[in-house]
PQR file of N, CA, C, O and H, with PARSE charges and radii, in Angstrom:
ATOM      1  N   ILE A   1     -28.000  88.738 -58.028 -0.4000 1.5000
ATOM      2  CA  ILE A   1     -28.595  87.746 -58.214 -0.0000 2.0000
ATOM      3  C   ILE A   1     -28.200  86.988 -57.567  0.5500 1.7000
ATOM      4  O   ILE A   1     -29.180  86.246 -57.515 -0.5500 1.4000
ATOM      5  N   THR A   2     -27.262  86.405 -56.798 -0.4000 1.5000
ATOM      6  CA  THR A   2     -26.500  85.791 -56.290 -0.0000 2.0000
ATOM      7  C   THR A   2     -27.364  85.764 -54.527  0.5500 1.7000
ATOM      8  O   THR A   2     -27.820  84.807 -53.901 -0.5500 1.4000
ATOM      9  H   THR A   2     -26.466  87.008 -56.840  0.4000 1.0000
ATOM     10  N   GLY A   3     -27.298  87.348 -54.148 -0.4000 1.5000
ATOM     11  CA  GLY A   3     -28.272  87.313 -52.889 -0.0000 2.0000
ATOM     12  C   GLY A   3     -29.464  87.039 -52.804  0.5500 1.7000
ATOM     13  O   GLY A   3     -30.096  86.641 -51.825 -0.5500 1.4000
ATOM     14  H   GLY A   3     -26.928  88.125 -54.656  0.4000 1.0000
ATOM     15  N   ALA A   4     -29.894  87.309 -54.142 -0.4000 1.5000
ATOM     16  CA  ALA A   4     -31.685  86.694 -54.209 -0.0000 2.0000
ATOM     17  C   ALA A   4     -31.873  85.319 -53.948  0.5500 1.7000
ATOM     18  O   ALA A   4     -32.760  84.903 -53.203 -0.5500 1.4000
ATOM     19  H   ALA A   4     -29.381  87.632 -54.937  0.4000 1.0000
ATOM     20  N   ILE A   5     -30.896  84.458 -54.661 -0.4000 1.5000
ATOM     21  CA  ILE A   5     -30.890  82.993 -54.234 -0.0000 2.0000
ATOM     22  C   ILE A   5     -30.640  82.701 -53.119  0.5500 1.7000
ATOM     23  O   ILE A   5     -31.350  81.915 -52.491 -0.5500 1.4000
ATOM     24  H   ILE A   5     -30.174  84.796 -55.266  0.4000 1.0000
ATOM     25  N   LEU A   6     -29.063  83.538 -52.380 -0.4000 1.5000
ATOM     26  CA  LEU A   6     -29.109  83.225 -51.147 -0.0000 2.0000
ATOM     27  C   LEU A   6     -30.421  82.966 -49.963  0.5500 1.7000
ATOM     28  O   LEU A   6     -30.684  82.034 -49.202 -0.5500 1.4000
ATOM     29  H   LEU A   6     -28.487  84.177 -52.890  0.4000 1.0000
ATOM     30  N   PHE A   7     -31.023  84.211 -50.232 -0.4000 1.5000
ATOM     31  CA  PHE A   7     -32.394  84.429 -49.421 -0.0000 2.0000
ATOM     32  C   PHE A   7     -33.350  83.356 -49.687  0.5500 1.7000
ATOM     33  O   PHE A   7     -34.114  82.814 -48.888 -0.5500 1.4000
ATOM     34  H   PHE A   7     -30.809  84.968 -50.850  0.4000 1.0000
ATOM     35  N   ILE A   8     -33.170  83.106 -51.084 -0.4000 1.5000
ATOM     36  CA  ILE A   8     -34.508  81.820 -51.189 -0.0000 2.0000
ATOM     37  C   ILE A   8     -34.444  80.786 -50.610  0.5500 1.7000
ATOM     38  O   ILE A   8     -35.415  80.181 -50.155 -0.5500 1.4000
ATOM     39  H   ILE A   8     -32.550  83.546 -51.733  0.4000 1.0000
ATOM     40  N   VAL A   9     -32.681  80.255 -50.513 -0.4000 1.5000
ATOM     41  CA  VAL A   9     -32.124  78.847 -50.125 -0.0000 2.0000
ATOM     42  C   VAL A   9     -32.345  79.488 -48.425  0.5500 1.7000
ATOM     43  O   VAL A   9     -33.038  78.811 -47.666 -0.5500 1.4000
ATOM     44  H   VAL A   9     -31.892  80.746 -50.882  0.4000 1.0000
ATOM     45  N   ALA A  10     -31.816  80.602 -47.988 -0.4000 1.5000
ATOM     46  CA  ALA A  10     -31.449  80.513 -46.484 -0.0000 2.0000
ATOM     47  C   ALA A  10     -32.374  80.665 -45.668  0.5500 1.7000
ATOM     48  O   ALA A  10     -32.261  80.259 -44.512 -0.5500 1.4000
ATOM     49  H   ALA A  10     -31.253  81.152 -48.604  0.4000 1.0000
ATOM     50  N   TYR A  11     -33.770  81.450 -46.239 -0.4000 1.5000
ATOM     51  CA  TYR A  11     -34.788  81.944 -45.086 -0.0000 2.0000
ATOM     52  C   TYR A  11     -35.625  80.592 -44.805  0.5500 1.7000
ATOM     53  O   TYR A  11     -36.123  80.521 -43.681 -0.5500 1.4000
ATOM     54  H   TYR A  11     -33.862  81.780 -47.178  0.4000 1.0000
ATOM     55  N   PRO A  12     -35.812  79.663 -45.561 -0.5600 1.5000
ATOM     56  CA  PRO A  12     -36.701  78.514 -45.160  0.2800 2.0000
ATOM     57  C   PRO A  12     -35.891  77.888 -44.146  0.5500 1.7000
ATOM     58  O   PRO A  12     -36.516  77.601 -43.125 -0.5500 1.4000
ATOM     59  N   LEU A  13     -34.705  77.611 -44.158 -0.4000 1.5000
ATOM     60  CA  LEU A  13     -33.793  77.088 -43.334 -0.0000 2.0000
ATOM     61  C   LEU A  13     -34.058  77.375 -42.061  0.5500 1.7000
ATOM     62  O   LEU A  13     -34.334  76.601 -41.146 -0.5500 1.4000
ATOM     63  H   LEU A  13     -34.198  77.844 -44.988  0.4000 1.0000
ATOM     64  N   TYR A  14     -33.922  78.932 -42.056 -0.4000 1.5000
ATOM     65  CA  TYR A  14     -33.919  79.824 -41.053 -0.0000 2.0000
ATOM     66  C   TYR A  14     -35.166  79.735 -40.283  0.5500 1.7000
ATOM     67  O   TYR A  14     -35.226  79.778 -39.055 -0.5500 1.4000
ATOM     68  H   TYR A  14     -33.698  79.562 -42.800  0.4000 1.0000
ATOM     69  N   TYR A  15     -36.205  79.601 -41.126 -0.4000 1.5000
ATOM     70  CA  TYR A  15     -37.629  79.093 -40.644 -0.0000 2.0000
ATOM     71  C   TYR A  15     -37.842  78.560 -39.703  0.5500 1.7000
ATOM     72  O   TYR A  15     -38.201  79.005 -38.612 -0.5500 1.4000
ATOM     73  H   TYR A  15     -36.156  79.566 -42.124  0.4000 1.0000
ATOM     74  N   VAL A  16     -37.555  77.109 -40.174 -0.4000 1.5000
ATOM     75  CA  VAL A  16     -37.340  75.790 -39.753 -0.0000 2.0000
ATOM     76  C   VAL A  16     -36.717  75.960 -38.300  0.5500 1.7000
ATOM     77  O   VAL A  16     -37.143  75.451 -37.263 -0.5500 1.4000
ATOM     78  H   VAL A  16     -37.263  76.748 -41.060  0.4000 1.0000
ATOM     79  N   VAL A  17     -35.689  76.732 -38.446 -0.4000 1.5000
ATOM     80  CA  VAL A  17     -34.796  76.703 -36.904 -0.0000 2.0000
ATOM     81  C   VAL A  17     -35.730  77.382 -36.107  0.5500 1.7000
ATOM     82  O   VAL A  17     -36.099  76.836 -35.067 -0.5500 1.4000
ATOM     83  H   VAL A  17     -35.343  77.145 -39.289  0.4000 1.0000
ATOM     84  N   ILE A  18     -36.203  78.557 -36.442 -0.4000 1.5000
ATOM     85  CA  ILE A  18     -36.868  79.648 -35.531 -0.0000 2.0000
ATOM     86  C   ILE A  18     -38.154  78.793 -34.916  0.5500 1.7000
ATOM     87  O   ILE A  18     -38.269  78.564 -33.712 -0.5500 1.4000
ATOM     88  H   ILE A  18     -35.904  79.000 -37.287  0.4000 1.0000
ATOM     89  N   ALA A  19     -39.108  78.354 -35.931 -0.4000 1.5000
ATOM     90  CA  ALA A  19     -39.957  77.368 -35.894 -0.0000 2.0000
ATOM     91  C   ALA A  19     -39.939  76.517 -34.660  0.5500 1.7000
ATOM     92  O   ALA A  19     -40.817  76.493 -33.797 -0.5500 1.4000
ATOM     93  H   ALA A  19     -39.015  78.540 -36.909  0.4000 1.0000
ATOM     94  N   SER A  20     -38.959  75.904 -34.682 -0.4000 1.5000
ATOM     95  CA  SER A  20     -38.499  74.758 -33.813 -0.0000 2.0000
ATOM     96  C   SER A  20     -38.493  75.304 -32.371  0.5500 1.7000
ATOM     97  O   SER A  20     -39.075  74.587 -31.557 -0.5500 1.4000
ATOM     98  H   SER A  20     -38.246  75.923 -35.383  0.4000 1.0000
ATOM     99  N   PHE A  21     -38.011  76.301 -31.964 -0.4000 1.5000
ATOM    100  CA  PHE A  21     -38.050  77.121 -30.729 -0.0000 2.0000
ATOM    101  C   PHE A  21     -39.278  77.739 -30.440  0.5500 1.7000
ATOM    102  O   PHE A  21     -39.469  78.093 -29.276 -0.5500 1.4000
ATOM    103  H   PHE A  21     -37.538  76.883 -32.625  0.4000 1.0000
ATOM    104  N   SER A  22     -40.186  77.942 -31.328 -0.4000 1.5000
ATOM    105  CA  SER A  22     -41.313  78.654 -30.933 -0.0000 2.0000
ATOM    106  C   SER A  22     -42.912  77.990 -30.413  0.5500 1.7000
ATOM    107  O   SER A  22     -43.270  76.889 -30.831 -0.5500 1.4000
ATOM    108  H   SER A  22     -40.031  77.655 -32.273  0.4000 1.0000
ATOM    109  N   ASN A  23     -43.388  78.439 -29.895 -0.4000 1.5000
ATOM    110  CA  ASN A  23     -44.646  77.854 -29.761 -0.0000 2.0000
ATOM    111  C   ASN A  23     -45.545  77.429 -30.672  0.5500 1.7000
ATOM    112  O   ASN A  23     -46.186  78.254 -31.323 -0.5500 1.4000
ATOM    113  H   ASN A  23     -43.098  79.333 -29.555  0.4000 1.0000
ATOM    114  N   PRO A  24     -45.701  76.193 -30.829 -0.5600 1.5000
ATOM    115  CA  PRO A  24     -46.415  75.662 -32.142  0.2800 2.0000
ATOM    116  C   PRO A  24     -47.564  76.330 -32.511  0.5500 1.7000
ATOM    117  O   PRO A  24     -47.879  76.518 -33.686 -0.5500 1.4000
ATOM    118  N   TYR A  25     -48.399  76.810 -31.265 -0.4000 1.5000
ATOM    119  CA  TYR A  25     -49.576  77.535 -32.003 -0.0000 2.0000
ATOM    120  C   TYR A  25     -49.510  78.737 -32.468  0.5500 1.7000
ATOM    121  O   TYR A  25     -50.374  79.425 -33.011 -0.5500 1.4000
ATOM    122  H   TYR A  25     -48.143  76.658 -30.310  0.4000 1.0000
ATOM    123  N   ASP A  26     -48.096  79.010 -32.143 -0.4000 1.5000
ATOM    124  CA  ASP A  26     -47.676  80.850 -32.825 -0.0000 2.0000
ATOM    125  C   ASP A  26     -47.229  80.636 -34.249  0.5500 1.7000
ATOM    126  O   ASP A  26     -47.160  81.440 -35.178 -0.5500 1.4000
ATOM    127  H   ASP A  26     -47.394  78.451 -31.701  0.4000 1.0000
ATOM    128  N   VAL A  27     -46.973  79.481 -34.196 -0.4000 1.5000
ATOM    129  CA  VAL A  27     -46.457  78.873 -35.774 -0.0000 2.0000
ATOM    130  C   VAL A  27     -47.574  78.900 -36.629  0.5500 1.7000
ATOM    131  O   VAL A  27     -47.630  79.541 -37.679 -0.5500 1.4000
ATOM    132  H   VAL A  27     -47.029  78.827 -33.441  0.4000 1.0000
ATOM    133  N   TYR A  28     -48.617  78.069 -36.078 -0.4000 1.5000
ATOM    134  CA  TYR A  28     -49.770  77.917 -36.621 -0.0000 2.0000
ATOM    135  C   TYR A  28     -50.302  79.159 -37.254  0.5500 1.7000
ATOM    136  O   TYR A  28     -50.323  79.462 -38.447 -0.5500 1.4000
ATOM    137  H   TYR A  28     -48.572  77.548 -35.226  0.4000 1.0000
ATOM    138  N   ALA A  29     -50.769  79.881 -36.108 -0.4000 1.5000
ATOM    139  CA  ALA A  29     -51.052  80.952 -36.362 -0.0000 2.0000
ATOM    140  C   ALA A  29     -50.319  82.500 -37.091  0.5500 1.7000
ATOM    141  O   ALA A  29     -50.549  83.699 -36.927 -0.5500 1.4000
ATOM    142  H   ALA A  29     -50.751  79.635 -35.139  0.4000 1.0000
ATOM    143  N   GLY A  30     -49.568  81.885 -37.755 -0.4000 1.5000
ATOM    144  CA  GLY A  30     -48.182  82.887 -38.709 -0.0000 2.0000
ATOM    145  C   GLY A  30     -47.722  83.808 -37.709  0.5500 1.7000
ATOM    146  O   GLY A  30     -47.214  84.785 -38.258 -0.5500 1.4000
ATOM    147  H   GLY A  30     -49.382  80.911 -37.888  0.4000 1.0000
ATOM    148  N   LYS A  31     -47.695  83.902 -36.081 -0.4000 1.5000
ATOM    149  CA  LYS A  31     -47.279  84.922 -35.595 -0.0000 2.0000
ATOM    150  C   LYS A  31     -45.632  84.862 -35.526  0.5500 1.7000
ATOM    151  O   LYS A  31     -44.995  85.619 -34.794 -0.5500 1.4000
ATOM    152  H   LYS A  31     -48.108  83.108 -35.636  0.4000 1.0000
ATOM    153  N   THR A  32     -45.144  84.075 -36.202 -0.4000 1.5000
ATOM    154  CA  THR A  32     -43.644  83.186 -36.226 -0.0000 2.0000
ATOM    155  C   THR A  32     -43.156  83.907 -37.506  0.5500 1.7000
ATOM    156  O   THR A  32     -43.555  83.362 -38.535 -0.5500 1.4000
ATOM    157  H   THR A  32     -45.661  83.460 -36.797  0.4000 1.0000
ATOM    158  N   PHE A  33     -42.385  85.007 -37.683 -0.4000 1.5000
ATOM    159  CA  PHE A  33     -41.808  85.304 -38.878 -0.0000 2.0000
ATOM    160  C   PHE A  33     -40.263  85.398 -39.186  0.5500 1.7000
ATOM    161  O   PHE A  33     -39.711  84.906 -40.171 -0.5500 1.4000
ATOM    162  H   PHE A  33     -42.061  85.450 -36.847  0.4000 1.0000
ATOM    163  N   PHE A  34     -39.609  86.181 -38.083 -0.4000 1.5000
ATOM    164  CA  PHE A  34     -38.679  86.497 -37.831 -0.0000 2.0000
ATOM    165  C   PHE A  34     -37.844  86.186 -36.874  0.5500 1.7000
ATOM    166  O   PHE A  34     -36.674  85.838 -37.034 -0.5500 1.4000
ATOM    167  H   PHE A  34     -40.057  86.580 -37.283  0.4000 1.0000
ATOM    168  N   LEU A  35     -38.493  86.316 -35.730 -0.4000 1.5000
ATOM    169  CA  LEU A  35     -37.892  85.664 -34.565 -0.0000 2.0000
ATOM    170  C   LEU A  35     -38.899  84.374 -33.803  0.5500 1.7000
ATOM    171  O   LEU A  35     -40.092  84.262 -34.085 -0.5500 1.4000
ATOM    172  H   LEU A  35     -39.443  86.598 -35.601  0.4000 1.0000
ATOM    173  N   PRO A  36     -38.368  83.685 -33.060 -0.5600 1.5000
ATOM    174  CA  PRO A  36     -39.081  82.860 -32.463  0.2800 2.0000
ATOM    175  C   PRO A  36     -39.893  83.823 -31.078  0.5500 1.7000
ATOM    176  O   PRO A  36     -39.515  84.665 -30.263 -0.5500 1.4000
ATOM    177  N   SER A  37     -41.404  83.000 -31.461 -0.4000 1.5000
ATOM    178  CA  SER A  37     -41.896  83.552 -30.250 -0.0000 2.0000
ATOM    179  C   SER A  37     -42.464  82.742 -29.227  0.5500 1.7000
ATOM    180  O   SER A  37     -43.248  81.833 -29.496 -0.5500 1.4000
ATOM    181  H   SER A  37     -41.711  82.317 -32.123  0.4000 1.0000
ATOM    182  N   LYS A  38     -42.138  83.002 -28.156 -0.4000 1.5000
ATOM    183  CA  LYS A  38     -42.414  82.436 -26.703 -0.0000 2.0000
ATOM    184  C   LYS A  38     -41.292  81.288 -26.866  0.5500 1.7000
ATOM    185  O   LYS A  38     -41.762  80.278 -27.391 -0.5500 1.4000
ATOM    186  H   LYS A  38     -41.500  83.741 -27.937  0.4000 1.0000
ATOM    187  N   VAL A  39     -39.932  81.198 -26.545 -0.4000 1.5000
ATOM    188  CA  VAL A  39     -39.145  79.990 -27.146 -0.0000 2.0000
ATOM    189  C   VAL A  39     -39.509  79.025 -26.231  0.5500 1.7000
ATOM    190  O   VAL A  39     -39.873  79.522 -25.165 -0.5500 1.4000
ATOM    191  H   VAL A  39     -39.550  82.018 -26.119  0.4000 1.0000
ATOM    192  N   THR A  40     -39.538  77.961 -26.266 -0.4000 1.5000
ATOM    193  CA  THR A  40     -40.155  76.973 -25.694 -0.0000 2.0000
ATOM    194  C   THR A  40     -39.178  75.529 -26.233  0.5500 1.7000
ATOM    195  O   THR A  40     -38.574  75.547 -27.306 -0.5500 1.4000
ATOM    196  H   THR A  40     -39.243  77.557 -27.132  0.4000 1.0000
ATOM    197  N   PHE A  41     -39.163  74.506 -25.430 -0.4000 1.5000
ATOM    198  CA  PHE A  41     -38.271  73.366 -25.908 -0.0000 2.0000
ATOM    199  C   PHE A  41     -39.103  72.082 -26.256  0.5500 1.7000
ATOM    200  O   PHE A  41     -38.750  71.169 -27.003 -0.5500 1.4000
ATOM    201  H   PHE A  41     -39.654  74.492 -24.559  0.4000 1.0000
ATOM    202  N   GLU A  42     -40.227  72.192 -25.594 -0.4000 1.5000
ATOM    203  CA  GLU A  42     -41.115  71.637 -25.618 -0.0000 2.0000
ATOM    204  C   GLU A  42     -40.983  70.327 -27.409  0.5500 1.7000
ATOM    205  O   GLU A  42     -41.117  69.108 -27.513 -0.5500 1.4000
ATOM    206  H   GLU A  42     -40.513  72.934 -24.987  0.4000 1.0000
ATOM    207  N   GLY A  43     -40.840  70.837 -27.895 -0.4000 1.5000
ATOM    208  CA  GLY A  43     -40.554  70.114 -29.535 -0.0000 2.0000
ATOM    209  C   GLY A  43     -39.731  69.297 -29.216  0.5500 1.7000
ATOM    210  O   GLY A  43     -39.915  68.085 -29.111 -0.5500 1.4000
ATOM    211  H   GLY A  43     -40.731  71.828 -27.810  0.4000 1.0000
ATOM    212  N   TYR A  44     -38.558  70.005 -28.998 -0.4000 1.5000
ATOM    213  CA  TYR A  44     -37.346  68.626 -28.962 -0.0000 2.0000
ATOM    214  C   TYR A  44     -37.677  68.146 -27.580  0.5500 1.7000
ATOM    215  O   TYR A  44     -37.353  66.974 -27.770 -0.5500 1.4000
ATOM    216  H   TYR A  44     -38.408  70.991 -29.083  0.4000 1.0000
ATOM    217  N   LYS A  45     -37.981  68.164 -26.634 -0.4000 1.5000
ATOM    218  CA  LYS A  45     -38.844  66.754 -25.757 -0.0000 2.0000
ATOM    219  C   LYS A  45     -39.138  66.253 -25.968  0.5500 1.7000
ATOM    220  O   LYS A  45     -38.671  65.187 -25.569 -0.5500 1.4000
ATOM    221  H   LYS A  45     -38.244  69.116 -26.479  0.4000 1.0000
ATOM    222  N   ALA A  46     -40.254  66.188 -26.833 -0.4000 1.5000
ATOM    223  CA  ALA A  46     -41.083  65.040 -27.590 -0.0000 2.0000
ATOM    224  C   ALA A  46     -40.391  64.342 -28.647  0.5500 1.7000
ATOM    225  O   ALA A  46     -40.800  63.235 -28.996 -0.5500 1.4000
ATOM    226  H   ALA A  46     -40.634  67.054 -27.157  0.4000 1.0000
ATOM    227  N   VAL A  47     -39.507  64.809 -29.127 -0.4000 1.5000
ATOM    228  CA  VAL A  47     -38.431  63.986 -30.233 -0.0000 2.0000
ATOM    229  C   VAL A  47     -37.485  63.387 -29.439  0.5500 1.7000
ATOM    230  O   VAL A  47     -36.992  62.349 -29.879 -0.5500 1.4000
ATOM    231  H   VAL A  47     -39.174  65.708 -28.843  0.4000 1.0000
ATOM    232  N   PHE A  48     -37.143  63.764 -28.451 -0.4000 1.5000
ATOM    233  CA  PHE A  48     -36.030  62.762 -27.746 -0.0000 2.0000
ATOM    234  C   PHE A  48     -36.569  62.321 -26.667  0.5500 1.7000
ATOM    235  O   PHE A  48     -35.843  62.165 -25.684 -0.5500 1.4000
ATOM    236  H   PHE A  48     -37.544  64.607 -28.093  0.4000 1.0000
ATOM    237  N   ALA A  49     -37.958  62.016 -26.592 -0.4000 1.5000
ATOM    238  CA  ALA A  49     -38.842  61.136 -25.707 -0.0000 2.0000
ATOM    239  C   ALA A  49     -38.953  59.791 -26.589  0.5500 1.7000
ATOM    240  O   ALA A  49     -39.050  58.614 -26.243 -0.5500 1.4000
ATOM    241  H   ALA A  49     -38.547  62.142 -27.390  0.4000 1.0000
ATOM    242  N   ASN A  50     -38.912  60.291 -27.626 -0.4000 1.5000
ATOM    243  CA  ASN A  50     -39.341  58.603 -28.580 -0.0000 2.0000
ATOM    244  C   ASN A  50     -37.885  58.218 -28.578  0.5500 1.7000
ATOM    245  O   ASN A  50     -36.777  58.750 -28.647 -0.5500 1.4000
ATOM    246  H   ASN A  50     -38.833  61.248 -27.907  0.4000 1.0000
ATOM    247  N   LYS A  51     -38.695  56.480 -28.412 -0.4000 1.5000
ATOM    248  CA  LYS A  51     -37.759  55.521 -28.119 -0.0000 2.0000
ATOM    249  C   LYS A  51     -37.229  54.917 -29.656  0.5500 1.7000
ATOM    250  O   LYS A  51     -36.521  53.931 -29.863 -0.5500 1.4000
ATOM    251  H   LYS A  51     -39.595  56.048 -28.356  0.4000 1.0000
ATOM    252  N   ASN A  52     -37.628  55.550 -30.313 -0.4000 1.5000
ATOM    253  CA  ASN A  52     -37.049  54.688 -32.035 -0.0000 2.0000
ATOM    254  C   ASN A  52     -35.856  55.887 -32.816  0.5500 1.7000
ATOM    255  O   ASN A  52     -35.129  55.701 -33.792 -0.5500 1.4000
ATOM    256  H   ASN A  52     -38.202  56.351 -30.146  0.4000 1.0000
ATOM    257  N   LEU A  53     -36.000  56.996 -32.037 -0.4000 1.5000
ATOM    258  CA  LEU A  53     -34.927  58.241 -32.753 -0.0000 2.0000
ATOM    259  C   LEU A  53     -33.736  57.446 -33.090  0.5500 1.7000
ATOM    260  O   LEU A  53     -33.352  57.450 -34.260 -0.5500 1.4000
ATOM    261  H   LEU A  53     -36.591  57.147 -31.245  0.4000 1.0000
ATOM    262  N   LEU A  54     -32.999  56.643 -32.043 -0.4000 1.5000
ATOM    263  CA  LEU A  54     -31.628  56.246 -32.753 -0.0000 2.0000
ATOM    264  C   LEU A  54     -31.939  55.121 -33.482  0.5500 1.7000
ATOM    265  O   LEU A  54     -31.131  54.854 -34.372 -0.5500 1.4000
ATOM    266  H   LEU A  54     -33.311  56.640 -31.093  0.4000 1.0000
ATOM    267  N   ASN A  55     -32.761  54.481 -33.371 -0.4000 1.5000
ATOM    268  CA  ASN A  55     -32.944  53.307 -34.604 -0.0000 2.0000
ATOM    269  C   ASN A  55     -33.340  54.442 -35.923  0.5500 1.7000
ATOM    270  O   ASN A  55     -32.326  54.427 -36.621 -0.5500 1.4000
ATOM    271  H   ASN A  55     -33.416  54.698 -32.648  0.4000 1.0000
ATOM    272  N   GLY A  56     -34.115  55.178 -36.413 -0.4000 1.5000
ATOM    273  CA  GLY A  56     -34.366  55.737 -37.013 -0.0000 2.0000
ATOM    274  C   GLY A  56     -32.913  56.632 -37.797  0.5500 1.7000
ATOM    275  O   GLY A  56     -32.716  56.883 -38.986 -0.5500 1.4000
ATOM    276  H   GLY A  56     -34.939  55.190 -35.847  0.4000 1.0000
ATOM    277  N   PHE A  57     -32.128  56.927 -36.651 -0.4000 1.5000
ATOM    278  CA  PHE A  57     -30.967  57.750 -37.193 -0.0000 2.0000
ATOM    279  C   PHE A  57     -30.182  56.942 -37.901  0.5500 1.7000
ATOM    280  O   PHE A  57     -29.756  57.312 -38.995 -0.5500 1.4000
ATOM    281  H   PHE A  57     -32.288  56.723 -35.685  0.4000 1.0000
ATOM    282  N   ILE A  58     -29.819  55.487 -37.283 -0.4000 1.5000
ATOM    283  CA  ILE A  58     -29.060  54.370 -37.774 -0.0000 2.0000
ATOM    284  C   ILE A  58     -29.718  53.992 -38.998  0.5500 1.7000
ATOM    285  O   ILE A  58     -28.989  53.953 -39.989 -0.5500 1.4000
ATOM    286  H   ILE A  58     -30.165  55.186 -36.395  0.4000 1.0000
ATOM    287  N   ASN A  59     -31.014  53.685 -39.161 -0.4000 1.5000
ATOM    288  CA  ASN A  59     -31.296  53.334 -40.326 -0.0000 2.0000
ATOM    289  C   ASN A  59     -30.943  54.520 -41.625  0.5500 1.7000
ATOM    290  O   ASN A  59     -30.699  54.168 -42.779 -0.5500 1.4000
ATOM    291  H   ASN A  59     -31.606  53.716 -38.356  0.4000 1.0000
ATOM    292  N   SER A  60     -30.976  55.954 -41.169 -0.4000 1.5000
ATOM    293  CA  SER A  60     -30.481  56.681 -41.981 -0.0000 2.0000
ATOM    294  C   SER A  60     -29.196  56.968 -42.507  0.5500 1.7000
ATOM    295  O   SER A  60     -28.878  57.717 -43.430 -0.5500 1.4000
ATOM    296  H   SER A  60     -31.174  56.240 -40.232  0.4000 1.0000
ATOM    297  N   VAL A  61     -28.333  56.062 -41.573 -0.4000 1.5000
ATOM    298  CA  VAL A  61     -26.740  56.189 -41.878 -0.0000 2.0000
ATOM    299  C   VAL A  61     -26.746  55.099 -42.699  0.5500 1.7000
ATOM    300  O   VAL A  61     -26.462  55.424 -43.852 -0.5500 1.4000
ATOM    301  H   VAL A  61     -28.592  55.453 -40.823  0.4000 1.0000
ATOM    302  N   LYS A  62     -26.950  53.970 -42.565 -0.4000 1.5000
ATOM    303  CA  LYS A  62     -26.981  52.765 -43.177 -0.0000 2.0000
ATOM    304  C   LYS A  62     -27.430  52.807 -44.793  0.5500 1.7000
ATOM    305  O   LYS A  62     -26.825  52.113 -45.611 -0.5500 1.4000
ATOM    306  H   LYS A  62     -27.181  53.706 -41.629  0.4000 1.0000
ATOM    307  N   TYR A  63     -28.563  53.695 -45.193 -0.4000 1.5000
ATOM    308  CA  TYR A  63     -29.180  53.828 -46.204 -0.0000 2.0000
ATOM    309  C   TYR A  63     -28.074  54.704 -47.080  0.5500 1.7000
ATOM    310  O   TYR A  63     -27.775  54.634 -48.273 -0.5500 1.4000
ATOM    311  H   TYR A  63     -29.055  54.258 -44.529  0.4000 1.0000
ATOM    312  N   SER A  64     -27.522  55.668 -45.875 -0.4000 1.5000
ATOM    313  CA  SER A  64     -26.862  56.602 -46.898 -0.0000 2.0000
ATOM    314  C   SER A  64     -25.474  56.555 -47.428  0.5500 1.7000
ATOM    315  O   SER A  64     -24.840  57.190 -48.270 -0.5500 1.4000
ATOM    316  H   SER A  64     -27.765  55.725 -44.907  0.4000 1.0000
ATOM    317  N   LEU A  65     -25.133  55.107 -46.250 -0.4000 1.5000
ATOM    318  CA  LEU A  65     -23.430  54.546 -47.005 -0.0000 2.0000
ATOM    319  C   LEU A  65     -24.109  53.269 -48.178  0.5500 1.7000
ATOM    320  O   LEU A  65     -23.347  52.627 -48.901 -0.5500 1.4000
ATOM    321  H   LEU A  65     -25.649  54.591 -45.566  0.4000 1.0000
TER
END
């Protein structure tokens, strides 16, 4: 039972990580399942290019505290 619960919780987290490194079109097409397809960092480049990233992080910390 514990193994099944672990898989149910861990696989979505794992999928988010591998999807973040995969080509977005391959993720949409369902080609990304257990391993990233065509490893790319374009998503991370887009996120870190956003000037409001730091502001959003600071707000998250404020609201959490």
